[in-house]
N, C-alpha and C positions, 0 to 999 in steps of 0.2 A: 375210615371215621372212625375210630380206636382207636390210631396213633396223635390222630389229630385233638383227640379228648385226652391222651396221656399230654402230648404236648402242653395243652391249654393246662392242664391240669401242677402240670411243674414250674407252668409260668405263677401261676395266683399260688403257688403255695410260696415261690419268691419274693412276690410281691406281699405276701400279706408276715416273712420272716421278720423279725425281732434285730435280725442283722441290720433287716432294711431300713426299719425305723431307725436303730441306733445313730446309723450314715448319715437320714435324711435329718434329723437334731443336729450332727455335728455339721451337716450343709449347712443349716439355719444359719448357724454362727457362721463359720464362712461366709455368710451372704452377706453379712453384720461389716465382717473386714473385708472383702474383697468389692461385693456388689455395693455398698449403700455408701461406702467409708475410703473405699480407694487404698487399702492395706493392702499389700502381695503379702499374703501371710501362705507360706509353702510349710508351717510347723504342724499345721491344725490335729496332724494324729500324733502330736505331742502331749497336745492338752488333755486329747482321750485318752492316751495311757495315764497321764495323772490321774486324771479321776474314775481310771478304773484299778489304778495301784493304791491309792488312798483308801478307796471302798473296800478292796480286795483284801488291804493288810489288817484296816482296821478292825472288821470282822473278821480275820482268817485269829485274833489275837486279842478276841474275847471283849469287845465292845460293841454297844449294841447297833444293829442295822442305819439309823436313822445318824448316829454320828460319822457312822462311815459314810456316809452322803455328803453331810458336812465337810470330811475332812479331804473327799474326793474333792469336793468345791474349792475348798479353803487350798487346797495342793497346785489348783490349776490358778487360781487368783494371784497367789505367791510367785507364781511364773511368770504370768504376765508382767508385775512389776519388773522381777528380773529383765524380763527380756525387754516390756517396754519402754525402762527409763534411757537405757543408750542407744535406742535403732530405733525409736521414731521416726526422729529425725531424719534418715534416711530413706529414700527411694527408689521404687522399682526394682531390679535386680540385686540392687545392693541388701534391701530390707529381704528378695527375696533366700538369696543366699546364708544372710544371716539364721532366719527365722530357720530354714530346713537344714541347717546345721544345729541351733537348739533343740528340737527335736530328736534330732541324730543324736545327741549328747544323753537326751534323757533314755533312749530307744539302750543306748551302749551302758549306762548307768545302770538298768533294770538286768542287762543279763550279766554284771559281774557279780561273777562267784564270790565276792567278798561281804552280798550283803543276801545271800541263798537262803538264811534265816526271814530275813523280810521280804524280797521279790520271788523269791522262788528259781533267783538267778533265769539260763536260758529256756529252762524246763516251766518257768511262771508259777500259777497258784491255782491248783485245779478247782474246777465250780462246785465240788460239792466243801470245800472250807466256808464259801461264803453265798452259797444260794441258799440256802435253808432260811433264812429268816426271813426271807423277799418273801418264800410261797406261803411259808406261815402266816399270814398276814392277807391271802388274798379269803374272800366274801362271798358270800351269796350269790350268786349263780356259779363261783369257782369253786367250790369246799368240795370234797369229799371225793372219793376216789373213780378210778377208770380212765374213757376216755366221752368226747364229746362230740356230736357234728351243730354245728355254733348252728347253723337254718336246718332244721329237721326237714321241714318242706324245699324238696328240690325236680331237680327234671325228672328221676324216677320215674315220679310221683303223677306223673302226668301221662298218661298216653301209652306209660310203660315205656317213659324215657324214648318215645322216637326220635327219628331223626329229625324231624321238620322240627319238634321241639326246642332242638336245641341249634338249629340253623334262626330259628327267628328269634331266639334269646340272645345269641351273639350278634343278631342287625340290629334288636332294641338296648341292646347295651355299648353296642359303636355304635348307635346315634347317639345316646346318653352322655357319652365320653366324650362324643367331639363336639355336642353341644356345652357341657362344661367347659372346655379347651376354648371354644369360642368367647363365651364369656368373658372368662378370663384375660383373652388377649382384649374385648370392647375398648379397657379403659375406662376414657370418658363418655364414651358412646350409651352407656348403658349406666346408670346411677342409679345408689341409692338404697333404700330400705327392699324395695322390689325385687332388685335385681342383688341383693344378700342372700335375701330370704329362697331364690329360684336359685341361685351357689348352691347352699346347704340342700334343700330341695333333691337338688339332683345327684349332689353328694353319697346322700343316706339313700336314693334309687338305685343309683350304678352299685357301690357295696352291697344293698340288696341281691339285687337281678347277678350280681358276680358271683353271690355266695350260692344261689340258684341255680346257675351253671355247672360250677364247682364245686360240688360240697365235698369240705376237708375234716378230716378226723383226729384231735388230736387229744391227749389227756390234759387234764379239765388244769393240775395246778404242777405238770412235769416242769421236766429239765427246760423244755425247749415247747410249754404249752400255752393254751388258750389263755390263761392270767397274766403269763408275760406279753404276749401277741397285746393283750387286752391295755396294759400300764403301756407296752412303748408307743402304740397309737394313739392313744392320750396322750400322751408326751409330747407327741409330733402336734399334736392339735395345739394343744395350749401354748408349745412355741410360737409357735404362727400369727397366733394371737397377740402374742403379746408383742410381736416382731411388729406386726400392724397394728397395735399402737404406738413404738416409740418411733419408729419410722413417722408416721401419723402426725409428732410433736413438736416443736419449733425444733430438740434435741436432735430429730432425725430429718431436718431440713439442713441443719448443720453440718451432719454426716456428708447429702449431698454437694454440700457447695466448699466441705472438703475436698471432697473426690474430683471435684471440676477444677476449683481452683483456692489454692489453701490459702495463698497469698491475698488473694481480696479477701476474704473470712478474717487473716491476722489482719490487714487495714479495719475493721469494723471493730476492733477492739476484744476478740475475742480469741482464747488462748485456744490453739490450735493442737499443742503439743496434751493437753488436759482431756479433749474432745478424743482425740485419736487412743489417748490410753482407755480411757470407758469405752469406746467400740472394741477395743482391744481383749478390753476384761471380759464383758459380754459375751463376745463370741468367742472366747475360749470356755468360760462356764458353760455356755452350750454344748462345744466340743466336748469338754470334761462329762456334759451329762449324760452326751452319747456315747461316750466311751465304757461310762458305768452300765448302759442297755446293755452295749454290745457284747458286752462277757458273762452276761447273769444268764446264757444259754452255751457258755463254753467252759473257757477260761482265759485268764490274765498269763496273754503270754506276750510278752515284747515286740516280738520280730509279726505277731498276727496286726501291729498296727505301728507301721511301717513309710514310709517313703512311699510304697504302693499306696497305702488306704489314702494316702494325702491328696494323691494324682486320682485318684477313685472320687474325690468330693468334687477336686477342681471339674470334672468330666459331666458330674452328676449337675453340679451348678449351672455349667457350660449351656450345657442339654437344657435346663428348663426354663434358665433364663436370668443372670443376675441382677439386682435390684429391682427382684418382684418378691411378692409375701408367698407365693404359692409353687414358686420355678422350682426349689431347693428339692423338696416333696414332689414335684412331678420330674423333676428329670433324676431324682436319685431312681425312682420306679423304673420310669425308663432304662436305665443303664441296669439296673439289675434283671429285667424284665427282658430286656432284650435279650442280654447273657445265658437265660432261662431258657429262652428260646431255639437260642443256634443250638446250646447246648446239647437241649431236648432234640430237635429235628434231625440233629446229625447221627444223635445215637439210636434212631427209630431209624431212618431212614440209609445211613451210608455204612458199611458195612465197616469191621472193626479192620479186615485186612490192608483197608484203606486209611482209616480214621481210628483209632481207639478211644477210652475215657477216655485221659490224660489228655491227648494230640487234641481231643474234641474241647475242652476246656481251655486248652492253648487258639485255637482254632475261636471261638468265641471272643475272646482278646481281642485278637485280631481285626474281624469285621465291628464292633465296640472301638477299634480305635481309629478304624477308615471311617464308620460314620460320623464320627467325631470329626477328623478334616473336614469332611464334605457338608456339616453342617456349619462351621465355623468359616470357611470360606463364602457359603452360599446366603446360610443363614446365623450371623457369627450372635444375634441379639438371642438366640436360645429359640423355645418354643412360645413362652410368654415372655417375652424380654422387647422390649424397645428400644431401637439404635439410637435413639436421643439417649439414653442410661449409658451408654459406649464412652462417654466422656473423662477420663479419667486421667488424672494430674500425677502421674506415678515416673 
């Protein structure tokens, strides 16, 4: 039972990680590109890297933190314009090749020894050079030193943490999460204020129940503390709300029309190129924001945001469901929590003579990859997706 609790604690830590939230923000942007517009952008990691460099370099050289954020977003905006003007008329594999090449150019430029004073070359920019201003703006109750358990009342306070308390809590948590997924997948079956209110209620209840079952102790404003987690997941919620408003607007319906048949949209007198450019810019800005959050707990290192991270983003998007509001967030959580489960279970039950720590990490990627293959075969729309949303004109 203790091993199971240890595994679940590791999964909970991964779920609340700022890195998971950062990738979720980037996947939300990728969802605008691929899910809603049908743009096969394989260079989302390039937008993330530009956002991280824009913020990190600015603060490193003495500019205010807010200005650094603007520089990161501005760099992503300029990159989207430069990338989009010559390439948005391409479709399918051609667009994918161009975007992944552009992202690799950004990464190799960041690695260049000629720019060591700005990018830190292959070593990157240490987090200590730009993260202090972020921690300095923390407000109550995140101020002050020391660590903090976000929900002091947990399963240890009920029947001395008996096994039945945890089992009952897990059963209720699984039921609440399953009900939430069912509501999100219900589509037009349930609608209106009551459904939205129930979704919010289930989300809040599930979060509090998980914190009750898995009490986590972090520093308040440390490098990887509660303040960063609060900001990261708040940004995830804000980004989801912005996308919700965008896709329900006439502009959002144009995105779906371009995805399904851009020639039909063009025949209606709409400027398809301009709409694609707008989608590329907005999704790229989300990617840049995700890149900033991604490096606040670590460092700006170019190789950490390369092709692999873009593939992770696509994996998360396909898991959760493209062209949905909450699919990117759910898919990102499933991807990282699934990896954590396989890794922690391997470390707990498989001897080191068979599978050491490094091999267990690689094995977790293999299992997640196989799971993705099965998902694409048997449920290509993902957990929250709709088969009708898979009509792409690429």
